[in-house]
N, C-alpha and C positions, 0 to 999 in steps of 0.2 A: 550417654542414653539419656534421655531425659523423664521425669517419674509425672507419667503426665493424669495418676488416678486421679486426684479432687479437679480436673478439667470437667465441665457440661460436655457435654456426653457430643456436640456437634462440634466443638472445638479438638476434640480427642478422635473424632470420626475423621475427620478433614486431616490430620497429624498424618495419623496413621494413611492414608490416601500419599498426602507428600513424600513422604516416608522411603515409599517404593518407584520414588525417583529422586528425591535428592538426598542427599550424604546426613542422615541425622536417623535416629533410633527413639523411639517411643514405646513405653510401655511403663511397668510399676517400681520400676528401679528408679539409682540416676539421682542427679540433680531434678528437684521438686520445681516444678513450674507451678507459679500462684498469678493467677488470673484476674482483671480487675477491671469492667468494662465503667467508660467516662463517660462523662459529657462534653468535655472537653475535647477539645482542638488540640490533641496533644498526643504524642504516644512516646511512656515513659518505662526506662530501663532499668533495676536495680540489680548485677547478678554477683554472687555469691559465691564458695566453692559448692556451698551444700542445695541454697536456691536461686530459681528467676523470678523477682517481682517484674512483673509489668502490666503498664496500666494503660487502656486502648479503648479509643473511640467506636472501632466498627472493626469485624473480622480481618479485610486484610491487612489493615493496622498492625492484629496480633499475631499475624504472620510473619510478614514485616521483622516482625521485632523476632522472631524464632529464626529467622535467616541471620539476621543480627548476630544475635546471640550463639548462633552454629557456627557464622563467619571468625569468631574470638574468639571462640574454644580448639577451632582449627587450626589458631596462633598464639595458644596456648593461655590465651588471658582470660580468668576464670574471673576476674572481681574489675568492675567497670560499672558505671552510672553514663547515664544519658538523655537528654530531654529533647525533642522534637516538638515546634510545631507544627500542623498539618496544614498545608498552606490551600490545599485545594480540596472542599467536600466533595469534587465529584471528578472524577478522573479517570482513564480507561484508553481503550483501543477501540476503533474502529476499523474490523476489516472490510477492503470490498468484495464480498461474492458474489458480484455481479459481469464483472468483465474474464468470465469463463471459468475462472477458479474460484469452486463452492468448498469451505473448508469441510473437510467429512466431519464424522462427530466424533472422531474418533480423536483427531488430531485440535478439534475446538476445544473439547475437553482439555488439551494439553496448555491449550493457550488460555484455557480459564486458572488450569493452575499457577500457571506464570504467574499472572496477571496479580493472583492473590500473596505471591509472593512478594510483588515488585511492591507491595500495599496498594492499586488500585480496587475500583469499585464499578465498575461501570466499563462493559464488553458489549461494542454495538456492530450489529451484523449489515452492512449495503448492501440492499435486496433493493435492487430494481423490480426485476420479475422473478426473481431467484426463492420464492415461496408462494406455495401451492392455493390457488382463491379456489373455491366448489363451483362459483357464479362464473367462472373465466377457463372454459377447460385449454384454452391455449394460454396462458402465463403461465410462464414456463415450463410450458412443454420442451422436453427435448432438451431441456438447459441444468438439471440437476438442480429444482428446488425444491428448499426444503419441505417438510410435512407437515401437517399439523403435530404427527405423533414426536417426529425428529425436535420442532421448534420446544414443545414441551418439553424434551428431554434436557435439551442445552438449557435452555431457563430453571428448571429443577438444580440439574446444576451445578448452576451459579448461583443459585442463590443460597445451595448448602455452604458454598465459599464468602456470601455477603456480597455476590456482585450482580448486580441491576444490569439484567440482560434489555437491551433496547433497540426497537428494531429501529434502522433507517433505512427510508424507501422513499421512491420520486408520487408526487401527487400535482406535479405540473410537464416538466420534462425529463428526457433520459428513460425515455419510452421504448428507444431504438429493436431492443429485439422482440419487442413484443406487440409494435409494428410490422415486421414483417410481415404479417399475414396480412394480407390483400382486404380480408374483408373486416380483421379489426383495425385498422386503418381507416379503412372511409367510416369506420362505425365512429372512430373514439379523437383520430387527429386533426388536431389543426391547421403545423405547418412542420416540415424536420421532423422531431421525438417529443414534439408537445403536444398535451391534450389538448383541444376545443372542450374548455371550461363551462363555456354556455349550453353546452349539451345536456339536457334532461339523463340522458341513458351514462354522459360522465358523470356526472354529479350522482348517480347511482354506483358506479359503478369503484366512486369517490369511497361512496358507505361503505359499500360490502368491503375496503380495505380496512379498515378503519375498525369497523365492527370484527370482521378477523380475528384482525393482531391485538385486538384489547379483551377477547376471552380469550386468545390460543396463551398470553405472555403476565406472566405477576406486572410488572411494570405497568405506571400508569401516565408514562411517557411514550411518544413517537414521536422520531424524526421526518418529516415528511418533506426535506429536501427542499424542492420551485428554488433550485437554481436554474444557470447558464439558458434561461427559455430568450434566449435571442430574439429570435423572429415571433413572440406572442402575437396574436391575433392578427397577423398576417396573410393565412390559409382561407380554412375553411368558416374560422371565425370572420371574419372579416366579410366572407359573403351569408353569414348568418345574421349578423348583425350590424352590418357598418364597419369603418376603421372606427378605432378607438386607439387613446394614448394607452401601453401600458401600463403605467402606474394606477390609471384605473381599471384595468383588467387585474390587476394585482391586486388592487384592491377587491375587487370583488368578488375575486377568487378566495382570498384571503377571508370575508368574514365566511364566507360560504365550509371553508374548512375549519373555522373555530365551532361554526355550529355545529358541524360532525366530531368533531370531538370532543363537543360539552356534550354532546347527547349519548356516547360512550365512555363518557369520562376519563377523558384521559387529554393530557398538557401536550399541546404540538410546538416541538422545534424546529426552525426552520433554518435556511444560511440565508446570508445577508446581501448577497450580489446585487441581489437584484432592483436592491437601492442604490447599490454606493458604486455602481462603473456607469461607464461611458455612455451605454444605451438606457441609463434609466435616467427619467424627467422629474424624477421625486425632487421639491422644494424641501429639504433637509431645515427649512426655517419650522414650518407648521408642518409637518407630517407624523404621524406617529403610527407604527405599527399596535394593530387593537389589542388590547388589552387580556391578555391570557393567552398570547404566543411567545417563545424566546427565541430571540434574535440570535444566532450564531454565528458570531467573524469569522473568515474561514482566511490563512494566509500563513506559507511556508517557504515562502519567494524572497522572505528581506531579514536584515541580519542587521539591524541595529534597534535597540530600544526604544527609541526618540520614536521611528516608524510608527510601532505598537501604541504605542502610548496616543501619539496624534490620534491615529485610527480608533481605539478608545472614546477618546471624548467626542468625535465626531460621529459614532454610532449613540453615545446615550443620547442626545439630542431626538433619535426617534422613537425610545424603547421605553416605559415607567418601571419592567422589570431590567434587573442584574443582567450584563452580557456574560453568554456564555462564548471561549475561545476554541478551536480546531485549528492546532497544526501539522504536521506531517514529519511522517516516518518514508525517508525520501527510498521507496521502491518501487515507481513507478515508472520509469523513464529507458524502460530496458531490461537485458539482462542483469548490466549492472549497479545496482543499488549503494544511492552518493549519503553516506553517512557524517563527509562534512560539511557539510551541506543542512543537515537532520542537527549537527550539532550548533553551528552557527545560528539558524532559523531558530532552535527550540530555546537556547540561551537567551538570546534578545528577547525572543514574543512571552516566554514563561517570567523572564526578570522585569518584562514590562505588566505581567500580569499581575503579578505582585505588590510592585511598586502603586496600581491600578489601584486593588481591591478586587481584583477578577478572582471567581470561588470555583467557578467552573467550566474545565477544559478536556481537552479527550487529544489525542494524536490519531490522523489519518493515514489509514494507508492502503492508499489505493492503489489500483493493479493494469493501469492502464492497457490499453492495444495486446491485451492477454492474456496478460497474468507471465508474464515471459520471467520476473523474476523470483526467485524459490518464495515459499511462504514466513520462513524461519526469521526471514533480513530483516524484516515489518519490527520485530519485536524489539531491533537498537533504540527507537525512539519512543517506545511505549516505557523501555526501561528507564532510559533518560528522564521521562514523561515523570516515573514514580523519584526521581532524587529530585527533582526540583517541590516534588509538594510537599516532601519531608524536609527540606533542608534551603534556607533564605540564600547561602552561597553554592554553588557546585564543590566537591572536590573530586577533580577526575579519578583521580586513584580509588577513592574508593566507588565511583560510580563505575573504573573498570572491574574490581572485584566483584561487585553485584551483580555487573552483564555475565559475567563464565559463571557463576554458579549457579542466574535463574536460569539461563541458553545453554548453559555449556560447551558456548563460541567463546573466544576473550575477544577483546577490543580489539587488539594488529587484526585478527581474524575477520571479524566484521572492515574493517576501513582496507584492508587489500583489497574486498571486493572493486571497488574505486579507482583502481590503481589502470582498469580494463580500458578504462575511459579520461583518466587525468596523470599525463604523461610527466616525466621527468620537470621537463621543459615549460610545463604548464605551471606546477606546483602552485596550484590554487584551487584548495580542496571544496571551496565553494562553487567550483564551477558545476554546470549541468549539463557539458556536453556529452554526446551520445553516439562516437566514433566507432566504442564495439559493435554498436547495432545498426548502425547505416553499411557496414563494411561486412559484417557479416550475412544482411541480406543483398547485397550489392551484387548486378546483375554483370558475370567475367564479361560479357560480349556488349550488353544495353546499359553501360559505367557512369552512372549519374553521377558521384561522390571523388572523380578522378582530379577535379580541381582541386578539392578537399585534400585530399590525402596526399598529393604532389607536394605540398608545403609542408607535411609531418618532418621534422629535424631528429626527431627519436628513432633508436634501432628500433623499431617496436619487435621483429622478429624472435630478438633477444631476450626482450623485455615478455615478451606474452609468452614463452618459453621460460622462463627464471617465474611468471605467476603461475603453469601448469604445474611446476617442479613444485614452489610452494604450497598448494593446495592438495596436493597429494601427498607431502607430510602430513599436512594436517590431517588428512583422513588417515593415518596409518596411527596417529594419535589420537583421536578421539574410538569410546565406546558407544558413542549416544546415533543412533540410525539415523535421524534428520541429521546430526549436526554430517555427518558421513553422508550421505548424497548430496547437503547443500556445497560441500568442498569438494566431493566427486566429480559435480559438474559445472564447478567451476575449475576443477583441473580440466577438463573436457575441453573447457571456454577457449582457455587458453593455447592449448594446443592446435582447435583450429586456427585459431585469429593467426597463429604464428605462421600462417600460411598463406589466410583468407587475407587480412586484413589488406594486402597492398598487389592483389590477385588484378584483378580490374587493370589499373594502372601500368602492373609491368603488361600486359599486352594489349592494352592501349599502344604505348608507347614501343616495341617490339614489329606491331603492325603498319606502325608509321612509320620506321627506319626500314620496311621490307626485311628486318632480320628473322630471314625462318628457321634458321636454329636456338635462335630465342625462345621463339614461340617451343619449337620440340625441348629447349630445356624445360620453360616453363607447366610443360603439359605432365613430363617424367618428374619436378620436384617439387610442383605445387598442384595440380589440379589431381594426379592420378592420386595421391597421397589423402586431397583433403576428402576424400569422399567414403571410404573405410573411417575417419576422424570424424567425419559431420553425423554418420552412423552413432558413434557414439556417443555423438553429444546428446545425439535425438535420445537415448538410450539414457541415461545419465539424468537426464530432463525426466522424462517419464516414470524415473525411478523415487523419484523425490516430490514428483507430482501426484502419484497412486499414496501415498506417507503420508501428506498432506492435505489434499483435496478428493472428491468427489471424481469418476471416471471421464464424465463430461466434459469438456473444452478442450479436453486435451487434443483431440483432434484436429483443434486449429494448428498449435504447436508441431502436430505431426504434420500435416498438411503444406505448412514452411517448411521444418527441415526436409522435408521430401521432395519442397522443387528446391531446395538449393541441390540436391543432389542431382537430380533429374538433369539443369541445367547445368551444372559441371560435367553430367555426361555428355548432354549434348553439344556444348560447348567444343569440348575434347571433337568430336563426332568434326564440327566446322573447322576449327580449324587443323585436324587434319587435311581436309582436304582441302585448303587452301596451300598448306604445304606439300601434298601430292599434287598442285597444281590443275586439283577437279574444279574448283571453281578462281574465277580470275581477282574477286574481289570479297569483301564480309561487309556487308553495306551498313549494320550496327558500327563499326569499327573506322569505317571512313567520316560518319559527318564528325565535325567537331564537339566541344563541348560547352556547356554552362555551365557557371553556379547552380546548386541544389534550391538555393533559397538565398536570399538577396538579407537577411535575418544575421545578426554575429553578436555573440552574447561578450561582452565586455571583456576585453582582454586576450579572447582566445584566435584571435584570426580567424583562421576559414576553417580552424575545427567546429562543427556544428551542434545543435541541437535538433537533433531532427526522430520523432519518435514515434514513425508510421512505417508500419512493417510493409505494407501495401505498396506505397509508396516510393523506400527503400530501394524497392525491386522493377519498379519498371513505371513506364511512364506510358505505357499500354493500360486500358480500363477492362480490370480484372472481373466488377459486376455491373450486372444491368444498370 
C-alpha cells in the first residue's frame, strides 16, 4: 500500500483511478509518497522501506514512477535510486479513428490511463470526418463521429492525467468518405479525395473545422494533415484556375491554413511528405515552410539509424521550427500486427531522434482497410516509444516487464501474432508480408493467389493449428476482458487459416487433374468445416470490436466475413454440380493463373504484401 495523504489532490485522484485497474493500493497507510514537481527534464526516484521520493517533470512522468516503484516492490526491492533523463518533451500515441474503428469513450479513457503509466503526455485522435461539424450534416454521417460533448469528455479526462488531447485531421486530402455524398463532392472536391482549395466555400469549410476544434479542446495545437494529395490541382481546381505546379498550390494553401489557425490561436502541424516525395517539385535549397507551421516527418519503414539521421538533416533545410517525428506501431496491414517491424523501425528512428536532438515524437497506429486488427495491438509501439523517452538505450527485459504491466499482455503474446504472416522458413522479423489476409479473403474458385501459395514450404496447416492452441491457452491465463477477447480472436483466426490458407490451391489442382474424389474430400475436410469456423471468427472479432470501438464500422467486417461464408457455400454447390456431372466445367477453374502483383518484398520470394480486402476477393468490380 502507498500512503498518498500528503499528495496534491489531483495526483491522489488519478492514483485512485489507476489503482482500480493496476495492482497497487493507495490510502493513508503504507510507504509514504513524497512528490516534488521540477522544471528539469528528468525523472528521479529514491525509495526506502518507509518513503518514496519522486522528482517529476509532469504528471505522466510521476505516474510512470509509480509503475516503476510498484514493479520493484513486487520483486521485493524496496530500496533503490534511479535518475533518468527525459529525452522527448512531446511523446504519445496517435490512434486512427477514421478507418471505421472509432474508439468508444470507455476504451479511449483506458488508453489514456495506459499512456499515463507509460509516461507519455500526448494523445492524438486521427479524425478525417469522424467528428461532428454543425455546419456540415453529412460530415461524419453514419460514421460514428464524435460529438462535441464526447470530445470534451475525453479532453477533460486526458487533462486530468496531464495528457494533451490533440486532433489530427485532414485539410487537403483523405476525405474519401465525406466525398461519397455526390452533392458534397460536387461542391468541395478537386479530384480523388482532395479538396478544391481555391474555392471560397472550401475555405469557409476549413475555417469551420478549425473554429470548431479550437473551441472544443484545450490544446492550442491541431495536426492539419495535408499528406498524400498526389493529384492536387488536376481536377476541378484546374478547370477553375488552369494548371499550376503542386508546389505553388501547396504554398498558397499553407498560407491560407496558417491564416485560419492564427485567427483561432492554434498552432498547425503538417505531415511532410508533400515536400519530399517524387511528386514534389520543391527546390529544397531555397524553399521554406512558412513560420508558425510545424513539420512532422513520418517514417516507419526503415530500420537504420543512418537513414533517419540523413532525413532529419534534409528536412532541417526547409523549416525554421524544430522537426517533429512520427513512427508507427505496425497494426495496419491486416488482422495480424507485425511488431518485429515496430521494434526495428522504432529503435532505429528514436535513436536517430536522440542523436539529432529531436524532442517531439509520437507513434502512429493506423487502421488501413477497415480496422481489421484489434485495437490493443497498437499499445506495443506506444510502450516502446515510452521506453525510449526515459532511456538512452533500451533494455529489452525492462521493456517486457513494463509492456506486461501496462497492457496485461506479455511480449511473447504480442510478437506471436506476426507468425500468422512470418513463417518459420522466412525468419525475418521485419517482413511486412500479409498471407494471412489474402488467403483468408481469397475466393475458393476465383483464386488469385495460388501461384504465391504453391511455393510455401512450411506446413502451415500444422503451424496455424498450433498458433490457435497457443492463443487459446492465453485466453485461459488472462483475466482482462480486452486481452481475452483479442486472444480469442487470434485463436479463431488460426483455426480458420489452418483450413483456408491452401483451399484455393487445392481446389484448382484437383480440378486440373480431373480428380473428383479429391474435390469431394476438399468439400468434406475444408469447405464444410470452414463455414462454422468463419462464423466463430466473426463473433470473436465482433466481441473485441464492441469492447473497444463504437458500433459503427463493424458492418464492413461483418459483410466481409459473411461474404467468405456465402462463397464457401456457393463453391460447395458448384463443385458438387461438377462432381455429379450436372455441369461439364467450372469456368473460373478453366482459366490459367497469373501473379497477383509483380512487386516482391526483398527475400520474401512469392509471399506478398497485399493489403486490400476487395482486391483479395475478386478481380471483378465490387463498387461503381
